[in-house]
Each structure stands twice: as C-alpha cells, then as structure tokens.
C-alpha positions as CSV (number, residue, x, y, z in Angstrom):
1,M,0.0,0.0,0.0
2,A,1.6,3.3,-1.1
3,E,2.0,6.3,1.1
4,Y,2.1,9.8,-0.2
5,D,3.0,12.8,1.8
6,D,3.9,16.1,0.3
7,T,4.9,17.7,3.6
8,S,8.5,18.7,3.3
9,L,11.0,18.0,6.1
10,T,11.2,21.1,8.4
11,R,13.5,21.9,11.3
12,R,11.7,22.4,14.6
13,R,12.9,23.5,18.0
14,A,12.2,20.0,19.3
15,V,15.4,18.2,20.1
16,L,16.0,14.4,19.8
17,L,18.4,13.0,22.4
18,A,20.1,9.7,21.6
19,A,19.0,6.4,23.0
20,G,20.6,3.8,25.2
21,T,23.2,4.0,28.0
22,A,25.8,5.6,25.7
23,G,23.4,8.3,24.5
24,A,22.1,9.0,28.0
25,A,25.6,9.9,29.1
26,A,25.4,13.0,26.8
27,L,22.3,14.4,28.5
28,T,22.3,16.9,31.2
29,A,22.2,15.7,34.8
30,A,18.5,16.6,34.9
31,C,17.6,14.2,32.1
32,S,16.4,10.7,33.0
33,S,17.1,8.0,30.4
34,A,15.7,5.1,32.4
35,T,13.2,2.9,30.5
36,G,10.6,0.5,31.7
37,D,7.6,-1.6,30.9
38,R,4.2,-0.5,32.2
39,G,2.1,-3.5,31.6
40,P,1.8,-7.2,30.5
41,L,3.3,-7.7,27.1
42,T,2.9,-10.5,24.6
43,R,6.3,-11.7,23.4
44,R,6.7,-13.0,19.9
45,T,9.5,-15.2,18.6
46,P,11.1,-14.7,15.2
47,A,11.5,-17.6,12.8
48,D,15.2,-17.8,13.5
49,P,16.4,-15.6,16.4
50,A,20.0,-16.8,15.9
51,A,20.0,-15.2,12.4
52,L,19.5,-11.8,13.9
53,P,22.6,-9.7,14.2
54,S,23.4,-7.4,17.2
55,T,23.8,-3.9,15.7
56,G,24.2,-1.8,18.9
57,S,26.2,1.3,18.5
58,T,26.5,4.8,19.9
59,A,23.9,7.3,18.6
60,P,24.6,11.1,18.3
61,G,24.5,12.8,21.6
62,C,22.1,15.6,20.7
63,V,20.7,16.6,17.3
64,L,17.8,18.7,16.0
65,T,15.0,16.4,15.0
66,A,13.7,16.5,11.4
67,E,10.0,16.7,11.7
68,A,8.2,14.5,9.2
69,G,4.6,14.7,8.0
70,E,2.0,12.3,9.5
71,G,1.3,10.8,6.2
72,P,-2.2,9.6,5.2
73,Y,-2.4,6.7,7.7
74,Y,-2.4,8.6,11.1
75,L,-5.5,7.8,13.1
76,D,-6.2,9.6,16.4
77,L,-7.6,6.4,18.0
78,D,-6.3,6.9,21.5
79,K,-6.0,3.1,21.6
80,V,-3.9,2.8,24.7
81,R,-1.8,-0.3,24.7
82,S,1.8,-1.5,24.7
83,D,1.7,-4.5,22.3
84,V,0.4,-3.2,19.0
85,T,1.0,-6.3,16.9
86,E,-2.5,-7.8,16.9
87,G,-1.0,-11.1,15.6
88,R,0.9,-9.6,12.7
89,G,4.0,-11.7,12.1
90,G,7.4,-10.3,11.9
91,V,10.7,-9.8,13.7
92,P,9.8,-8.5,17.2
93,V,11.0,-5.1,18.3
94,R,10.6,-3.7,21.8
95,L,10.7,0.1,21.6
96,D,11.6,1.9,24.8
97,L,11.0,5.6,24.6
98,T,11.7,8.4,27.2
99,V,10.2,11.8,26.6
100,V,11.8,14.9,28.3
101,R,11.1,18.6,28.0
102,M,14.1,20.7,27.2
103,S,12.5,24.0,28.4
104,A,12.1,22.5,31.9
105,G,15.7,21.5,32.3
106,C,15.4,18.3,30.4
107,R,13.0,16.8,33.0
108,P,11.0,13.7,32.1
109,L,7.6,14.5,30.8
110,A,4.8,12.6,32.5
111,D,1.3,12.1,31.1
112,A,2.2,12.8,27.5
113,A,0.5,10.7,24.9
114,V,2.9,8.9,22.5
115,D,1.4,7.4,19.3
116,I,3.2,5.0,17.0
117,W,1.9,3.6,13.6
118,Q,3.6,1.6,10.9
119,A,3.3,-0.9,8.1
120,D,3.2,-4.7,8.6
121,S,5.6,-7.2,7.0
122,S,3.8,-6.8,3.6
123,G,4.1,-3.0,3.7
124,T,0.4,-2.5,4.5
125,Y,-1.1,-0.1,7.0
126,S,-4.3,-0.7,9.0
127,T,-7.1,1.5,7.8
128,G,-10.8,1.8,8.5
129,R,-11.8,-0.3,11.5
130,A,-8.5,-2.2,11.5
131,T,-6.0,-1.2,14.2
132,F,-3.0,-3.4,13.8
133,L,0.5,-1.9,14.4
134,R,-0.8,1.3,15.8
135,G,-1.3,2.3,19.5
136,T,-0.8,4.9,22.2
137,Q,1.0,4.9,25.5
138,I,0.8,7.5,28.2
139,T,4.2,8.4,29.7
140,D,4.8,7.5,33.4
141,A,6.4,9.8,36.0
142,G,9.8,9.0,34.4
143,G,8.6,10.0,30.9
144,R,8.7,6.4,29.8
145,A,6.6,4.6,27.2
146,V,7.1,1.0,26.0
147,F,5.8,-0.5,22.7
148,R,6.0,-4.1,21.4
149,T,5.9,-4.1,17.6
150,I,7.8,-5.6,14.6
151,V,10.4,-4.6,12.1
152,P,8.2,-2.8,9.5
153,G,8.0,-3.9,5.9
154,W,8.9,-1.8,2.9
155,Y,6.7,-0.1,0.3
156,A,6.4,2.7,-2.2
157,G,10.1,3.5,-2.5
158,L,10.3,4.7,1.1
159,A,12.8,3.6,3.8
160,P,11.0,1.3,6.3
161,H,10.0,3.4,9.3
162,I,7.9,3.7,12.4
163,H,5.9,6.9,12.7
164,F,5.6,8.5,16.1
165,K,3.9,11.5,17.6
166,V,4.3,13.0,21.0
167,R,1.3,14.9,22.3
168,P,2.1,16.6,25.6
169,D,-1.2,18.5,25.7
170,A,-4.1,19.4,23.4
171,G,-1.7,21.0,20.9
172,A,-0.5,19.6,17.7
173,G,2.5,17.7,19.2
174,T,5.8,16.6,17.6
175,T,5.7,14.1,14.8
176,S,8.6,12.2,13.2
177,Q,9.7,8.7,12.3
178,F,12.3,6.2,13.3
179,F,14.4,4.3,10.7
180,F,16.4,1.0,11.0
181,P,19.9,0.1,10.0
182,E,20.0,-1.3,6.5
183,D,21.9,-4.4,7.4
184,L,19.3,-5.2,10.1
185,L,16.5,-4.8,7.6
186,L,18.1,-7.1,5.0
187,R,18.7,-9.8,7.6
188,A,15.1,-9.5,8.8
189,Y,13.7,-9.5,5.3
190,A,15.4,-12.9,4.6
191,L,13.0,-14.4,7.2
192,A,9.4,-15.3,7.1
193,P,7.0,-13.6,6.6
194,Y,9.0,-10.8,4.9
195,D,10.6,-13.3,2.4
196,R,7.3,-13.7,0.5
197,R,8.4,-10.6,-1.4
198,R,11.8,-9.7,-2.9
199,A,13.4,-7.1,-0.7
200,P,15.0,-4.0,-2.3
201,K,18.9,-4.2,-2.3
202,H,19.0,-0.8,-0.5
203,P,15.7,-0.2,1.3
204,N,16.9,3.0,3.0
205,E,19.0,4.8,0.4
206,R,16.2,5.3,-2.1
207,D,14.3,7.6,0.3
208,D,15.2,11.3,0.4
209,R,13.7,11.6,3.9
210,Y,16.1,9.0,5.1
211,R,19.0,10.9,3.4
212,A,17.9,14.1,5.1
213,A,17.2,12.7,8.6
214,G,18.5,9.2,8.8
215,A,21.7,10.0,10.8
216,A,19.6,11.4,13.6
217,M,16.5,9.2,13.4
218,T,17.9,5.7,12.9
219,L,17.4,3.4,15.9
220,K,20.3,1.4,17.2
221,P,18.6,-1.9,18.0
222,V,20.3,-4.7,19.9
223,A,19.3,-8.4,19.5
224,D,17.8,-9.7,22.7
225,G,17.1,-13.4,21.9
226,R,13.5,-12.8,20.9
227,G,14.1,-10.1,18.3
228,Y,15.4,-6.6,19.0
229,R,15.3,-3.9,21.7
230,A,15.8,-0.3,20.9
231,S,15.7,2.8,23.1
232,Y,15.4,6.4,22.3
233,T,15.1,9.5,24.5
234,V,13.0,12.2,22.7
235,G,13.4,15.8,23.9
236,I,10.8,18.4,23.0
237,A,10.9,22.1,23.4
C-alpha cells in the first residue's frame, strides 16, 4: 500500500536526544534516560532468532529532530496499549521511549500521549476499522513509554520506518519517524513472513527523507534473543 505525503521536512525547535546508555551519558544531569515496561506484554519469537545480528552502536548525543509529516495513515484512535502487533507476524521489536522537556531543564515529561503507527511485513497499514500496528502509550512519571511491535515492511520506494507522535497536551504535538539500520532490515527480510516478497537491495538509500534525517532518526537496536530492543530519548521544546 503506497503512502504519499507532500509535507517537506522542516527543522523544529524540538530536540532528539540519543537512545541507550551511551546516548544518555550525553544528556544533562537533569535528564532521565531510564526505561521500563508499564504492563503485561505479549512476546513473539522470530522464525530464526540466531539469524538476527546485534547492531548496537552509539547514537549522536544531541541533534535537532527532522519533523516529518504524519502521512495519510495517522488515526487519532487513542488506543492505549503497549503491544500493537495484533497477531501480525514479523521480527519482534521492543521500543523503549523516554520523553523529556528541554525548556524544563530536560526533565522527564509525564502524562504525555505517545502514538506509533507503521506498516506490517507486507508494507500494509491498517485503515478503516483495522487497528494493527498502531497504538498509544501515556508516559509515566519518568517520561517512559514502551511498545511491542515488529520490524516494518517496505513499500512505495520509502525507507522502512515507524511513525511516532508525542502529544504533551491538546496542541499539535511533535511528529517524526524512526528508521532502522539497513543491514538489520536485510537480515530480517530474509526471514518469514518478509521473504514472501523480494526485498530491495538498498531499502533506505532510495528515500530522500532518510537521506535528510537518517543520521539522527535511525534506531540502534540490539538483538535480545526474541528479536530486537531499541531505546530512544525524545526531547521536545
């Protein structure tokens, strides 16, 4: 299913702070980079966990986020849940997010709604009454939100991605998207159910949005035996 979005990338005052222990060291002392799980989660096992590489590396310490358009598939469902898979097969990803507000000394932001939405292994988004691979979490006192999802499939000449939106209040919020390392994508796409289609040789490089923002917005997942785990600390103005 193709996605078309004519919203150009724009620079916002929002700041994206890198994920993981290494990235957290670059934050100010007021920042909290702890992550956690707020509820029962359904764990899924990939077809061949041993085939998944560990790709952990250090992300940039502090970069301006490149805001991306919501695209045509954003639905304001307020479907609060951690596991968004709804039985969709794919390589599991646990996404640990921490939201902090820069204007408040980089303090964790509680009670913010965080939405994610993405394509399934076939490159299809849920629409209409379908709700697979989309959901909302409310950040806890430490600014944390945890999602269980899968590596997204590819479509329409775009780099595979997970959309996210942070809504701290009734305003418009901050919208962007996470990318994945290309070597991880190619390893995942060799497994079922992705292997039902022929994967592009370079799923990221063909997308100008990835070329513009990939350095800042690419996750640094680490294989955890069930799939991958990736952490990111998102700072907003």
